[in-house]
C-alpha positions as CSV (number, residue, x, y, z in Angstrom):
1,M,17.1,-11.7,33.4
2,Q,18.2,-15.3,33.9
3,A,16.7,-16.3,30.6
4,Q,18.6,-13.5,28.8
5,K,21.9,-14.6,30.4
6,K,21.2,-18.2,29.4
7,A,20.3,-17.1,25.8
8,H,23.6,-15.1,25.5
9,K,25.6,-18.0,26.8
10,N,24.0,-20.5,24.4
11,Y,24.4,-18.2,21.4
12,K,28.1,-17.7,22.1
13,L,28.6,-21.5,22.6
14,G,26.9,-22.1,19.3
15,V,29.2,-19.6,17.5
16,S,32.3,-21.0,19.2
17,T,31.3,-24.6,18.3
18,L,30.9,-23.6,14.6
19,N,34.4,-21.9,14.7
20,R,35.9,-25.2,16.0
21,K,38.3,-26.5,13.3
22,I,38.6,-30.0,14.7
23,G,36.8,-32.0,17.3
24,F,34.6,-35.1,18.0
25,G,31.1,-35.5,16.8
26,N,29.1,-33.4,14.4
27,K,29.7,-29.7,15.3
28,Y,26.7,-28.5,13.3
29,K,24.4,-30.8,15.3
30,T,25.9,-29.6,18.6
31,A,25.7,-25.9,17.5
32,A,22.1,-26.4,16.4
33,K,21.1,-27.4,19.9
34,Y,22.8,-24.3,21.4
35,F,21.1,-22.0,18.9
36,E,17.7,-23.6,19.5
37,D,18.0,-23.1,23.2
38,A,19.2,-19.5,22.7
39,A,16.2,-18.7,20.5
40,T,13.8,-20.1,23.1
41,N,15.3,-18.0,25.8
42,Y,15.4,-14.8,23.7
43,L,11.7,-15.2,23.1
44,K,11.0,-15.4,26.8
45,V,12.5,-11.9,27.3
46,G,11.0,-10.5,24.1
47,D,14.3,-10.0,22.2
48,F,12.9,-10.8,18.8
49,K,15.9,-9.7,16.8
50,L,18.3,-12.0,18.6
51,A,15.7,-14.7,18.5
52,G,15.6,-14.3,14.8
53,D,19.4,-14.4,14.5
54,S,19.4,-17.6,16.6
55,Y,16.8,-19.3,14.4
56,K,18.8,-18.2,11.3
57,Q,21.9,-19.8,12.7
58,L,19.9,-22.9,13.6
59,A,18.7,-23.2,10.0
60,D,22.2,-22.9,8.6
61,C,23.3,-25.8,10.9
62,L,20.3,-27.9,10.0
63,V,21.1,-27.5,6.3
64,K,24.6,-28.8,7.0
65,C,22.9,-31.8,8.8
66,N,20.8,-32.4,5.7
67,Q,17.6,-31.7,7.6
68,E,16.0,-29.4,5.0
69,V,12.5,-29.5,6.2
70,A,13.5,-28.6,9.8
71,A,15.7,-25.9,8.3
72,V,12.7,-24.4,6.5
73,N,10.7,-24.3,9.7
74,A,13.7,-22.6,11.5
75,L,14.0,-20.0,8.6
76,T,10.2,-19.3,8.8
77,A,10.5,-18.9,12.6
78,A,13.4,-16.5,12.0
79,A,11.3,-14.5,9.5
80,D,8.5,-14.3,12.1
81,Q,10.8,-12.9,14.7
82,F,12.4,-10.3,12.4
83,C,8.9,-9.2,11.4
84,Q,7.9,-9.0,15.1
85,E,11.0,-7.0,15.9
86,H,10.1,-4.6,13.0
87,D,6.5,-4.2,14.3
88,T,7.6,-3.6,17.8
89,G,10.1,-1.0,16.7
90,I,7.7,0.8,14.5
91,S,5.1,1.1,17.3
92,A,7.8,2.5,19.6
93,I,8.7,5.3,17.3
94,T,7.1,8.7,18.2
95,K,8.3,10.6,15.1
96,K,6.0,9.4,12.4
97,L,7.0,9.4,8.7
98,S,10.7,9.3,9.5
99,Y,12.4,6.6,7.5
100,T,12.9,3.7,9.9
101,K,15.9,2.1,8.2
102,E,16.8,0.0,11.3
103,Y,13.5,-1.7,11.4
104,D,13.1,-2.1,7.6
105,D,16.5,-3.9,7.8
106,Q,14.7,-6.5,10.0
107,L,12.1,-6.9,7.3
108,M,14.9,-7.4,4.8
109,F,16.4,-10.2,7.0
110,A,13.0,-11.8,7.1
111,R,12.8,-11.6,3.3
112,N,16.2,-13.3,3.0
113,C,15.1,-16.1,5.3
114,L,11.8,-16.7,3.4
115,S,13.6,-16.7,0.1
116,Q,16.2,-19.3,1.4
117,A,13.4,-21.4,2.8
118,A,11.4,-21.3,-0.4
119,T,14.5,-22.5,-2.4
120,L,15.0,-25.4,0.1
121,I,11.4,-26.5,0.1
122,A,11.1,-26.3,-3.7
123,E,14.1,-28.6,-4.0
124,N,12.0,-31.1,-2.1
125,S,9.1,-30.5,-4.6
126,N,6.8,-28.9,-2.1
127,F,5.9,-26.2,-4.6
128,L,2.7,-25.0,-2.8
129,K,4.6,-24.1,0.4
130,A,7.5,-22.7,-1.7
131,A,5.0,-20.4,-3.5
132,K,3.5,-19.2,-0.3
133,L,6.9,-18.3,1.1
134,E,7.9,-16.5,-2.0
135,K,4.6,-14.5,-2.0
136,R,5.2,-13.6,1.7
137,A,8.7,-12.4,0.7
138,G,7.1,-10.2,-2.0
139,D,4.6,-8.8,0.5
140,I,7.5,-7.8,2.8
141,C,9.2,-6.0,-0.1
142,G,5.9,-4.1,-0.6
143,E,5.9,-3.0,3.0
144,I,9.5,-1.7,2.8
145,G,8.7,0.1,-0.4
146,T,5.7,1.8,1.3
147,H,7.9,3.0,4.2
148,I,10.4,4.5,1.8
149,R,7.7,6.1,-0.3
150,E,6.2,7.8,2.8
151,S,9.7,9.1,3.7
152,L,10.3,10.4,0.2
153,D,6.9,12.1,0.1
154,Q,7.7,13.9,3.4
155,M,11.2,14.9,2.3
156,E,10.0,16.1,-1.1
157,S,7.1,18.1,0.3
158,T,9.5,19.8,2.8
159,N,12.0,20.5,-0.1
160,K,9.2,22.2,-2.0
161,L,8.4,24.4,1.0
162,V,12.1,25.3,1.5
163,E,12.4,26.1,-2.2
164,T,9.3,28.3,-2.0
165,I,10.6,30.3,1.0
166,E,14.0,30.7,-0.7
167,K,12.4,31.8,-3.9
168,R,10.3,34.4,-2.1
169,K,13.4,35.7,-0.3
170,L,15.2,36.1,-3.7
171,D,12.2,37.9,-5.2
172,E,12.0,40.2,-2.2
173,N,15.7,41.0,-2.4
174,A,15.4,41.6,-6.2
175,A,12.4,44.0,-5.6
176,K,14.4,45.9,-2.9
177,A,17.4,46.2,-5.2
178,K,15.2,47.5,-8.0
179,N,13.6,50.1,-5.7
180,V,17.0,51.4,-4.6
181,E,18.2,51.4,-8.2
182,E,15.2,53.5,-9.3
183,G,15.8,55.9,-6.4
184,E,12.5,55.4,-4.7
185,L,12.1,57.0,-1.3
186,I,11.3,54.6,1.5
187,D,9.7,55.8,4.6
188,E,12.0,54.7,7.4
189,E,9.2,54.2,10.0
190,K,7.1,52.2,7.6
191,D,10.2,50.2,6.5
192,G,10.9,49.4,10.2
193,M,7.3,48.1,10.6
194,E,7.6,46.0,7.5
195,E,10.9,44.5,8.7
196,E,9.3,43.6,12.0
197,E,6.4,41.9,10.2
198,E,8.9,40.1,8.0
199,E,10.8,38.9,11.0
200,E,7.6,37.6,12.5
201,E,6.8,35.7,9.3
202,K,10.3,34.2,9.2
203,K,9.9,33.1,12.8
204,E,6.6,31.4,12.1
205,E,8.1,29.7,9.0
206,E,11.1,28.4,11.0
207,E,8.7,27.0,13.7
208,S,6.7,25.3,11.0
209,L,9.8,23.8,9.5
210,A,11.1,22.6,12.9
211,D,8.3,20.0,13.0
212,Q,9.3,18.6,9.6
213,V,12.4,16.9,8.1
214,T,14.9,19.7,7.6
215,L,16.8,19.3,4.3
216,E,20.6,19.8,4.6
217,K,23.0,19.9,1.7
218,N,23.4,16.2,1.7
219,D,19.6,15.5,1.6
220,I,19.7,15.4,-2.2
221,K,22.0,12.5,-1.9
222,V,19.7,10.9,0.7
223,L,16.7,11.3,-1.6
224,K,18.7,9.7,-4.5
225,E,19.7,6.8,-2.2
226,L,16.2,6.2,-1.0
227,R,14.8,6.2,-4.5
228,E,17.4,3.7,-5.6
229,K,16.7,1.5,-2.6
230,R,13.0,1.6,-3.3
231,T,13.6,0.7,-6.9
232,N,15.8,-2.3,-5.9
233,V,13.3,-3.4,-3.2
234,L,10.4,-3.4,-5.7
235,E,12.5,-5.3,-8.3
236,L,13.1,-7.9,-5.6
237,G,9.4,-8.1,-4.8
238,T,8.5,-8.4,-8.5
239,K,10.9,-11.4,-8.8
240,H,9.4,-13.0,-5.6
241,Y,5.9,-12.8,-7.1
242,Q,7.0,-14.1,-10.4
243,T,8.7,-17.1,-8.8
244,A,5.6,-17.7,-6.7
245,A,3.5,-17.6,-9.9
246,N,5.8,-20.2,-11.5
247,Y,5.5,-22.5,-8.5
248,Y,1.7,-22.1,-8.4
249,E,1.5,-22.8,-12.2
250,S,3.5,-26.0,-11.7
251,I,0.8,-27.4,-9.5
252,N,-2.1,-25.9,-11.6
253,A,-3.2,-23.5,-8.8
254,F,-4.3,-21.0,-11.4
255,P,-6.3,-18.5,-9.3
256,N,-3.1,-18.1,-7.2
257,V,-1.1,-17.7,-10.4
258,N,-3.4,-14.8,-11.4
259,D,-3.0,-13.1,-8.0
260,A,0.8,-13.4,-8.1
261,I,1.1,-12.0,-11.6
262,I,-1.2,-9.1,-10.8
263,Q,0.9,-8.3,-7.7
264,S,4.1,-8.4,-9.8
265,A,2.5,-6.1,-12.4
266,N,1.5,-3.6,-9.6
267,F,5.2,-3.5,-8.5
268,M,6.3,-3.0,-12.1
269,M,3.9,0.0,-12.4
270,D,5.2,1.4,-9.1
271,N,8.7,1.1,-10.4
272,R,7.6,2.9,-13.7
273,A,8.4,-0.3,-15.7
274,Y,5.0,0.3,-17.4
275,K,5.8,-1.6,-20.6
276,D,6.8,-4.7,-18.6
277,A,3.6,-4.4,-16.5
278,A,1.5,-4.1,-19.7
279,K,3.1,-7.2,-21.1
280,A,2.6,-9.2,-17.9
281,L,-1.1,-8.3,-17.8
282,D,-1.5,-9.0,-21.5
283,R,-0.1,-12.6,-20.9
284,L,-2.5,-13.0,-18.0
285,L,-5.5,-12.1,-20.1
286,Y,-4.6,-14.6,-22.8
287,A,-3.3,-17.3,-20.5
288,D,-4.7,-20.8,-21.4
289,W,-6.2,-21.3,-18.0
290,N,-8.1,-18.0,-18.1
291,Q,-9.4,-18.7,-21.6
292,A,-10.7,-22.1,-20.6
293,Q,-14.3,-22.3,-19.2
294,T,-14.5,-23.5,-15.6
295,V,-17.4,-24.4,-13.3
296,K,-20.8,-23.1,-14.6
297,S,-19.0,-21.8,-17.7
298,R,-17.4,-19.0,-15.7
299,S,-13.9,-17.7,-16.5
300,L,-11.4,-17.4,-13.6
301,L,-11.2,-13.7,-14.6
302,Q,-14.9,-13.1,-14.8
303,F,-15.0,-10.5,-12.0
304,T,-11.5,-9.1,-12.4
305,A,-11.0,-8.9,-16.2
306,N,-12.2,-5.3,-16.5
307,R,-9.8,-4.2,-13.9
308,I,-6.9,-6.1,-15.5
309,I,-7.8,-4.7,-18.9
310,F,-7.9,-1.1,-17.5
311,L,-4.5,-1.5,-15.8
312,A,-2.9,-2.9,-19.0
313,L,-4.2,0.0,-21.1
314,L,-3.3,2.5,-18.4
315,S,0.3,1.1,-18.3
316,R,0.5,1.6,-22.1
317,L,-0.5,5.2,-21.7
318,C,1.9,5.8,-18.8
319,D,4.7,4.2,-20.9
320,G,3.9,6.6,-23.8
321,V,4.0,9.6,-21.5
322,T,7.2,8.7,-19.7
323,K,9.0,7.9,-23.0
324,D,7.5,11.0,-24.7
325,N,5.9,9.1,-27.5
326,I,2.2,9.2,-26.3
327,D,1.0,10.2,-29.8
328,D,2.4,6.9,-31.3
329,E,1.0,4.9,-28.4
330,L,-2.6,6.2,-28.6
331,E,-3.4,4.3,-31.8
332,Y,-2.0,1.1,-30.4
333,V,-4.0,1.5,-27.2
334,E,-7.2,1.9,-29.2
335,V,-6.5,-1.4,-31.1
336,L,-5.7,-3.2,-27.8
337,M,-8.9,-1.9,-26.3
338,E,-10.9,-3.3,-29.1
339,N,-9.1,-6.7,-28.8
340,Y,-9.4,-6.8,-25.0
341,A,-13.1,-6.0,-25.0
342,P,-14.5,-9.6,-25.5
343,L,-12.3,-10.8,-22.6
344,G,-14.0,-8.5,-20.1
345,R,-17.5,-8.4,-18.6
346,L,-19.5,-6.0,-20.7
347,F,-16.3,-4.0,-20.9
348,N,-17.4,-1.5,-23.5
349,D,-20.2,-0.4,-21.1
350,S,-17.9,-0.2,-18.1
351,A,-16.5,2.9,-16.3
352,E,-13.0,1.5,-17.1
353,A,-13.7,1.6,-20.9
354,Q,-15.3,5.1,-20.7
355,S,-12.3,6.4,-18.7
356,I,-9.7,5.0,-21.1
357,T,-11.7,6.5,-24.0
358,K,-11.6,9.9,-22.3
359,F,-7.9,9.6,-21.6
360,I,-7.3,9.0,-25.3
361,E,-9.5,11.9,-26.2
362,A,-7.7,14.2,-23.7
363,F,-4.2,13.4,-25.2
364,K,-5.4,13.9,-28.7
365,E,-7.0,17.2,-27.9
366,K,-4.3,18.2,-25.4
367,S,-7.2,19.0,-23.0
368,K,-6.7,19.1,-19.2
369,K,-10.5,19.4,-18.8
370,V,-11.2,16.1,-20.6
371,F,-8.3,14.5,-18.7
372,T,-10.0,15.5,-15.4
373,Q,-13.3,14.0,-16.7
374,A,-11.5,10.7,-17.3
375,V,-10.2,10.7,-13.8
376,E,-13.6,11.5,-12.4
377,I,-15.2,8.7,-14.3
378,I,-12.9,6.0,-12.9
379,H,-13.3,7.3,-9.4
380,Q,-17.1,7.3,-9.7
381,G,-17.1,3.7,-10.9
382,S,-17.8,0.7,-8.7
383,A,-14.1,-0.5,-8.7
384,K,-11.7,1.3,-6.5
385,Y,-8.5,2.6,-8.1
386,N,-7.2,5.0,-5.3
387,E,-3.9,3.1,-5.1
388,F,-3.2,4.1,-8.7
389,E,-3.9,7.8,-8.2
390,H,-0.2,8.7,-8.7
391,H,-0.2,6.9,-12.1
392,L,-3.2,8.9,-13.2
């Protein structure tokens, strides 16, 4: 309790010092001391959010004092505390799959801190650390995107259930109206029993819905806002990974460049920017450092080339479907597949190649059966593609 009071006092002193218009000495240096003490005491009582706020304020003061390296450390510490606050909050939530905006906001604060730290450290030419910070910021965007996706799935599934019930009610009312119109005789006793059964069914449906997210009239607006937020978050994550790739490339850390580009392409696919994803993967396959032979004449992509080729071709097919020009895209995919084959590891004999061939056949023949076979082939292969199920 004493530590918390001391933390609050130091934080307020830090803020009041920064608000001072005139005075002796360096107010940023003085405020930095207050915020550092506040952060230390907030950590003692487990108040991670305010500890994060204190570290963020400390970092801003250190930047003003031209202590960039110390500022980066403070920003990283702030990000750690915001992530800790998020993890603690999530574990305390009893209603699962409800969108935890409050705690995802903590992750967004963490992302902001990491991005600011990366910029500062890159200005000091420490590109390796800057790249790691940017990658971590991208990872955080991915986690936020996953939370929103879970909430969207829950709300959309509930919406479908509500729509089904409403449709059935409309069908029942239409059927009753037709019977009355045709002058059919309805046995009153039987009708009473049916009404009782219907009431029981309605009660069960209401109880089932009570355990789920109930959609109100404004839920359509909520769904739209969540989709837009997820799109924006994934776009941010894509930029973080691309920046990380650039930093890694500047120091010739090519395996890390590959990983960052693949992550950015995954985000593009999740955002349905399929053409951009295909272009990114194409550049990766033909990158100079991946064409060059490395130790023991092995390419950096020796064990991942088939997967990258598959995702590049799948992205092209998805782009064709979403833009309703799949017939035009099929011929191009066949040409690409032929060009990519030498870059892979026995690609033509792989499950990935067989699956893409089947997908092309399915679209040409407009066959659901062949399409299902293509999906089964890729799932039976040695590589795992479960995370791309929704694209399939």
